[in-house]
Structures are given as structure tokens and as C-alpha cells.
N, C-alpha and C positions, 0 to 999 in steps of 0.2 A: 618549516616546509610552509610553502601550499600546496593543496592536494591536488595540481594539477596533471595530468597526463604529463606534462614537460617535466615533472619528475620524477615517471611512472622508474626511471630505470636506477635512482638512489633510491626508491622501497625496494623493487629488486636485491639490489645489493644487502639490505638491509635485513629484510627472509632470510639471504644464505648467511648473513653474518651471526645476527642474533641469534641467543639460545633463549628461547619466551618460554615464563608459567604457563600461557594457556596459548594452544593455537584451535581457533573456532572456522570450520567452516561450513559455508553459506552465508550469502550477503543481502539475505533478506530482512525485514524489522526483527527477527528473533535472534539471532546472530550477533545485527546491528547493536542492537540493544545488550547482548551479552558484554561486545565487545568493549562498549565505553562504561559499563559495571564494572567490568574487570579492571580495566586503565585507570579508573577514577579511582580503585582503590589502590593502583599503587602496582595491578600487578603488570608485569609484559604481557602484551598481546597481539598476536596474527590475526588477519580475520584476510581467509580467499575464497574468492566465488566465481564459479569454472563462468558462469554467463557477464551479463549486467549486474549490478545491487537492482536488489528489486523487482528482479525479469520476469521469475515464480512468481509465490502467493499475493505476496506482498504489494506487485502492483496491480494485484485483477478483484482486489476485495468490495462490497458494496460502496467503499472510501466514505463510509462511519466511524465515529467511533461514538460510538453503543454497548449500552448494558448487556444487552438479548431479551427483551422484551419474552419474548418466544420463550424463552428457557424458565419462566418458569412452569408454562405445561408441564412441563419432565421434571418439578420441584427439586432446581438446581441454583437451590441459593446461595448459596458457597460463591459461586459464579456468578451468579446475578451481581452477587454484593461488592463482589472485589473489581470486576470488568468496571462493574455501577458507579463504582467512586471513582476509578485510574478515572473515566471521565474530564470530570477535574481538573487533578492530576495534571495530564497531556494540554488542556487548553493555559495551565497556567504558565508550561513551558512552551508553549509555541502558539501563543494568542492570536496572531496573523496566521496560524494555518489550521489551527484549528479553532471552528467559531461554532457556535450555538445553534441549533438547529428547533424549528416546532415543529413537528410529528405532526399530522393529521389522522388519526385510525376512526373512521368513517361503521357507525355502527349500520348494520342490512338487515331487514328481512327475513328471516326464519333461516342467517347463518351465523357461526361465532354467538361469540357470548352478549347476551341482556347485555342494558346498562347497568347494572345491578355490581354484576359480576367483573363485568370492563372495571367500574369505577375504583372496585375495591382490587382490581387486579394492579391496577397503576396505581394506589392509593401503597399500597407493599412494593413498588417498585421503585417508588418516590423511597420510599423508607427506606429500604434496606442498601441504596445506594447514598445517601445522605444526601436528596433533592430539598431545598428549603426556598420560600419563597416562592418569584412571581416561575418560578421553574415549576411547579410542583403541577399535576395531571391539574387539567382542568375540561372538564362534562360539558356540551355541549345539547343543544336540541334542536331537532332536524333541522330550523329554519337557520339558527347558528351554522351549522358545519355546510349549508346549502352558501349560505352565502359567502363562505369562506371559497368554499369551491363545489365552483355552479356546476363541471364539468360531470360530478358524480352523477349517478343513472336517482334521477329525481326520486321515480315511483320506490326503487329499494330499501329509501336512506332511513333511517328513522333516528339520526342524534348522531352523535360523532364523543372526539376525545381528543386533548392536545396533550402532548405529553411531550419534554425537551429529551433531545440526542444533541449531540457534536459532528459536521462532517466536516472531509479533513481531501486531503490527496495524499492516499497514501503512499506512493510513489517517493512524494516528494516529501512524507515525514521521514518514511527509510534512509535518504539520503541524508539527511539535518543529521540523524541521528547517527548515520556513516561519521561525515563529518565533525560531530563533537568528539567522536571516539577520536577520529585522527587527530581534533587541540590536547584531548589527554595523553597521549603516545602511545596511542594504537599504529601498527601500519596495515596499512588496511589493502589488499588491491582487486580492482576486478580482473575479470578474463583470466583467472587462472584454478586452474582443477588439479585436482586431486589425483592422482595415478592410483598411488597406490602409497598406503602406511607403513609404520617404520614399525623398529620393536626393540628395547632393549633383550638385554639381555639374558632378562627379567620373563620376557612374553609382558612388555606392558609398552601400551602402544608408548613411542614419542617422538610423533613428527609423523610428517608424510613427503613423497614425491613430487610435486610441481609442478602442473606444466601448465609453462603461460604460452597460451592460447594465440595474443598477439605475436610474440616472436620465434613464439618454436620450444624456447630453451626450457628444459626441465632443470629440474632440482632440490635439494632435498630445506624440506626450514623444520627447526629442531624446536622443541616443546617436552613443559615436563604431561604437561594436559592435553588432549585433543578433545572439543565441544564439536559436536557431531549436529551442526542445524538445520539442516539443507532441505524442510520442508516436506514435500512429494517424494524427494531422492532417501531420504531418513532409509528407509531400510537396503537402497541400493549401497549405500554407504558403510552401513553394519554387517552387510555379507561381504562386504569386502575385507572385515574382521573377522568373521566369522561365520557361519551358517543363522540365519534367524531363529531365533526358537521361540517359545512365548508367544509375546504380546506383538503384532505388527499393526498397522499402516491398515489401514481401511481408507479408502483414497476417494472420495465424491466432487462430481464437478457442478462450477457455480456459474450461470452465463448471466451474460445485460449484457441487453444494445441500446446507444442509441437512438435518440429521434432527434429530427429538427424542432427547435422550439416550436412553431408554429401547427406543428401536428401532433401532440397535445401541451398545448400553453397551463399547464397549470400554474395555481401562483404560491403554491408550497409542495414541502414535501409531504408526500402522503405515504400510507403503510395499508394496504387491505392484503383484502383472501381475492383467491383466484375459485377456479371450479371444483381443484380436491382437494383443497382448503388449507394450501401452502398461503404463508405470506409472501407481499413482494412490497420490494418500495419501488415510487417511483416522483424522481427528484431532479428538480430545474439548477442547471448550471449552466450560464454564462449561455447562448443563441439555443442549446437542447435542453432535452430531457432525456434522464436514462433512466433504465427500469427493470430488475432487477429482484432476486438470483432464481437460477433452479438450485435443485438438490440429487445429482442422479449419480448412483454407481462409474468407477473410472475405471478401464481395463487397459488402458489406451497406452499410447505415445507422450513420456511424461516432457518431454519438448514440442509438442507438439500438440498442445490443449486447441479445440476449435470448436468454435458455434456453429450448426446443423443447423438443417433445414427446422427439423424436429422442433431444437432446443427456442429458436426465432420465433416459428407459430406459437411453442406454447406461450409465451410471455407478450402478443397480439395479441391472441385471444382475452389473458386475462382483461389487459387494457383495455378493449374492446369490451370486453362483459362492463367495467364496470365501471368508462368512462365512453359511455354508445353516441355521443358525439365527434367521436376520430376516427373509425373507425380507417382502421392501421391495415399497412398489407405490410409482411415483409418489405419488399420494395419500397418501402417505404422509413428503412433502418439506413442509417451513415454510415455508424457503425459499431463495433461494438467488443468486449472481451470475457473470455473465457478461465478461468482461475482451477485448480484445483487446492481442498481442504483435506490436509496432511492429519486424518482422525484418526485416535486411538480404536481396533477393531473390537466389537462386539460380538458375541455368535446372540443371532437373530434377529440381531436390530436392521432397522430398516436404515435407508441416509439418511434420513432426516432425526431420524429416533435419534443417534450416538449424538456424545457426549461432547464437546467446544473443552473440555475440562484437558490441563498439561498433566503430561507425563514424563519422567526424565529413566533412560534404562541405562544402565552400566553396566557392558561387558566384564567378563572376567581379563580381559585386557586391560578394561579401566577406558575403554571407549565412553564418552559420555553422550546419548543421541538423545534429543528433546523433540514430543512430537505433539500433537495437539494446539490447545490453545488459541486464543482470539487474537484482531491487531490494536487490541483494545488492549490486552491484559499485559503488552510487549516485556514492560519495566519491571513487573512483577515475577515475570515466568524466568530473567534473566538476573532477576533478585538472589530466585529460589536457584537457581542452576550451580550462580556463582559460591555461591556457601559452601554449597555440595562441592563444587570444584577448590576449594579454600582449603574445605576441611580431609582433603583426600590427594594434595600434593606430595609430594614423595620427598620433596626441599620445603623442609615449613616455612610461612614465611609471616610476619605482625603484617596485617592489612590493615584497613577499614573499613567499617562495615556499610551499607548501600547507604547512596545520598543520593543517588541519580531524579528522585524529586525535589531537589530545589538544586538542579544543571537545565539553567535554561535552554534549549535549543534556539530562539530567537537570538541573534544579536543585537546590539548596538540595547536602546529603551522602549521596546512596545514588549510592554511587561501588564499589557492587560485589556481589556476591550476597547476603552475612551482611547488609549494611546494611539491602538491602530486605529482606530477609524482618523486620530487629527493625525493622523502620517498619512491616509490615504487622499483628505483635503488638503494636505501638502502637495502630495505627491500630482493631483488632478491641475492644481496651478500651475504646480512644474509643467508638467504636459503640454497645457495652453499655446505655447510658443508655439510647442514644435506642430500643432495640429489635429494635436493625438486627442479620442475621445475620452471622458473619466473612468468607460469599463478595463481604459490600459490601465491604469493607474488599481484598478477592485485587482487586478489580475497578474499583475508583478508584486503585492505585496503581500497577496493569498498566496502568490509560492514564494518569490525572496526574502517577503521580509523589507528591513532594513539597508539587505546586503542589493537592494535596488540601486541604492546609490553608484556602487561599483559597475554599474549597468550603466547606468544614468549620464559618469561623468562622463563618456566617450564620444559619446550619441553627437552624430551626427549626420546626415544624407547628404553622399554624393553628388553629383550632378544626374542628375535622370534615374535615380536608384529609387525615392517614395521616402517618406517614413518610417510608413512602417515594415521596411525590407532591414531600411537599416539600424534598426533596431531590437530585429533579427539577431540579426550579426551580433551584436552586443551583449544577446543575448548568452550566442554560442558561443561569441570570446567567455566570456565568464563562466561558462558549464566547464571546456575543456583545460581551465588557466583551477575551477574551484573546486570544481563539482565529476573531477575524471573523466567528463567526455570522452566518449572514440569510438560512438558511430556515431552516424544521421538517427539511427534507429535511441539510442538511450538519446539525443538530444530532444528529436519527436514526440516517444512516444512515454516515457520515464519523467525526464526534464520539466517537458512543458504539457504532457498531457494532449499536446494540438491529434494528438495523431486516432485519440478517440473523442475530444471534443470542438477542432478546428480541422476538419477533414478539407475543407475548403483552404487555406493557408499551406496546408504541407502538397497540395498539388501542385497548390502555386508557388514557391515556394521553396523546394525540393532541391531543387536542380542548383540554388547558390545554396543553402546550407551546405549540401555534398563539395559545394567549391573552395566554401571558404574552408570548411574542414581539411578539404588537401590542401591550403595554406596553412592552417595552424596544427596538424597535425606529421607533415610533407608527404603526403602522397602525392607518388603517382601515377597514370592513367590507370595502373591496373588496378590500387589502391580504391579507388575513384567508381570506377567498375563494380567490383566487390562491393560497393557498399551501397550504391543505387541499387544492385543485384535483392543486397537484405533488404533494404526500404519496398521496393514491389511488394518480395514476399509477403512481408509485413503489412502491408498494404489490405491485398489480395487476402491476407487470413482474419481482414479487422473483419471482411465481409464473406467470408467464405462460408455463408448462414442463404447465398446469392443461387448456390449452388445446389441442381436440380436431386433429388434423392432416389 
């Protein structure tokens, strides 16, 4: 059965009917990874998410599958080794979506580490992560560093280093993992919120009362085990089970800003330090450059995390210090996002010093809760918690060992970077007859891989419509029929990234997209108006930093 909104009622019927082995609460990358791992081993899996898949932290990261170079300073060698090694694994699973990226690390006078310590640190980083061949770190002279990036502050640069990372679209990665879990038999639904946990006569958690935020219906989902993978909301769900004792979350906010490429036309991704010593990324993407991140304690509304003017100014100042020719102002920012890191609290430690290692808490009722961790480590996190769950199942089952390292997320034949390149070249030729630019092929492959063929199969511009709008409508149709798109925000923000990286197209096409959704989802005028209001709210929040404080 297709992972389609049109099959939503059948999925809800399945949630009501079956007694699952595992109920996963939370549809971010952690929950999605757990669902895929458990389903692929032969367990019966349900997954519910109160909003859209990847609507929390999992669409608000730096969009890198990286090893955490800065964690070497905190001597977290085991963490760096694991996530560093996982980069290559995830790249192999989705080579169209997880792309190699050389990172430039400028060395500056009177700041940071010198060339010898930097070289040793990067050598250790490569060794821990198992990096070989041309991807190993390369030290640069001052002239070489400035040749690679002429916009750097020339009188301050004394050299540089190149090292290997991977870039991705975190929201797309999450939805691909959810879709793959669905293919392995998991029943996954967005916009289904846990209202109450259910308990057996022995006081063990055995399911949940779930509220469908679209239809308004509530129903029970029964399971042997419940896993709390709700990210920043982990402690809220733990409190639903029993008062939180012992370890708890420490939430920190990370902010990213998106600039028109012309405002910061860097040639490649750069990892640089700012005045307070924090390291910040600047990464080109399409016609934009995005910059981040911050790391500050957060005690506010978990469902409304926004960029303040102070957040934006911090990043603008960091850019202007390192790239003096940019002369940026907050008003130059096109869009941005703010997300929360659900870290494990450590007494006396500042936000930036907290460990990114994941931990699992098991309550007396048997509720499994997972906190901490990084996007890059989602697969290994899932393996660990599913191993625990299998060992704790009340009704024992013979299950397979984890083999998600072999489960490709990319459909079709895109098994390596070369094949991805050949497919993009073929797409470019195919799109030429429609008068579409080459970068459209790069975008389609980067978002959908070989699934782009489904989108293009029915592409035809209506009279007076324009081919770009026609393509957008086919993307929308694909999203509804294959990726459980339920709203224009789902589509513009998490399935296509346009709300961040192509704001102009959102403003231009929001009307036709809402009309298209009305036809596909059966909305009346009230439904269209609700969706339009929600999209306008998201557009305002993406530019919240323009408010004077």
C-alpha cells in the first residue's frame, strides 16, 4: 500500500486493529530509525507523530552528516569514532541525498589552534572515523587558503585545512527512513498525538490513547513495548508516565540564517570561529548561503521556537568579522530556522560543553525513553534501543539482528556517487525539452533520487501555467500520494525545503499549491483558509528576527 494521505483511514484502522510489538512515539530521525530497525528485524511496529514527520529537531539541524570535529576538544573519542564512521555508511545508503563535502577550516592569527595542533587534531579525526585516500585532511598555506576562499579576512588568515564531511537535507533523510520503515511493514502516521499512556494490570505500559489531529478521532493503540523518541518533548512524555526523577533533559537552541548567495558568495563550505570562540558553519546551497549555529540554553515554548533578533545579530556579526567584504545586516537575511537539542543535563556544564551522546532511560513501568544523540548517529542509536527492547519483550520473539547498514534508502540503481552523477546528467537532457534549467535536475535528484521519474512521468504544462508551476504541482501530487503530505507547510518546509532555500517560490506559488492540496485532499473553503493561515504563520516565524526587541 502506498504511503499516501489517501490511505490514511486504512492506516488508522490498522493502528486500531493490531496488537503491535513496539509503539514508537515521535516521528523525527530517531523515531524513524527505530521504526525501520525494529520492522526490518520482523517486529510489528507502529509509529505516531503529533505533528509532521521531522517537524521538530530533525528538520532544523545544520543539515550535515558530520563527525563532530569539535567534540575532540571534549575528549569524546568514542562518539567521534562512531558518528565519524557512520557518515560513510549513511552516504552509501542514500548517495543522492548524503553528499561528500570538503570543509575549509581557516587558521587565524592569535585565535584557535596553530597549524601543528590543527593538523594533529584532523589526523586523529580521520583516524577515528576511518577516513582514507583523497578524503584525508589536507593542510593549506595562507596563499592556498585565500585562493580557495578570497572573501576571508586576508590580514588575519595564516593558513587553513581541508577535511571531509557530508551534507544532506535532514527533513528529506527523515522522510526517506519513515518511508522505508513503511515498506518493511511499520504503520506510521503523522498528526497523531499521544493523549495518555495505557497500562496492563501489572502496571506496565502497554500502549497509548492516540488523538488524530486531522479527524479529531481518538483511539487506543496496543503494544508490548512503548518507546519515547520525542526529542525535546521526551521529559513531557516521561512525566505522563510518572514524575521525572534522576536524569533529565537540558534543551539548547541552535539557530541558522539563510542569506541570498550574492550577499555571501563563498566558493565552498567553511567552518570558522567567531568572537566568543564558538565554531560556525557557512554552507552554500542553491542560490543561498546558510550560516549557523548558535548554542544557548532554552526554557521557552517547545512548540514555538523562533529566531530572535539577538540570535540573528550574533551570526551576522560572526560573518562580518570573518568576511569583511560582506557588510551584512540583519535585514539582509532571507529566512532561517531555530531548533532544539534534547541533550542530557550535566550539573555545572554550559550548553556548548554538554555531551551529544545518546542515553536510554527505562521507567519502572517499562517506558523506554531515548535522549541526546546526533543526526549522524540515528542508525546506531536505533540498533542499541531495539536490542534493549527485544531483550525486554514480555512475549519473547525470535528476531533478526540489526542489518540496517545494508538497507538502501535510495530506490532504483543509485548505489554510488558515479551513478548519481550519470542520473543527474540524464535528467538534465530530459528536462531540456521542457525548457527547464540544469539546476532543476540537481534539485530533483537531491530530493527524490530515482523517484524523480514518478514526478516527471505526467509533467505537462497547462495553457498559460508555466512549466515551473506544472513541475511544482507534480511534486505536490507525488508528496501527497507517496510521502503523507497533509498541508502546504509539510510540502514547502520539510518535503522540498523551499521555505528556507527558495522563499521566492513559496510566495509566488502558495496560492496554487493550496488550491492543489484542496483538490487532492478534499478541502472546502474553510480547510483552504486554515492551511493558508498556518503557512502565513510559518512564513512570519521564518523571519521573526526582523522584530525589534
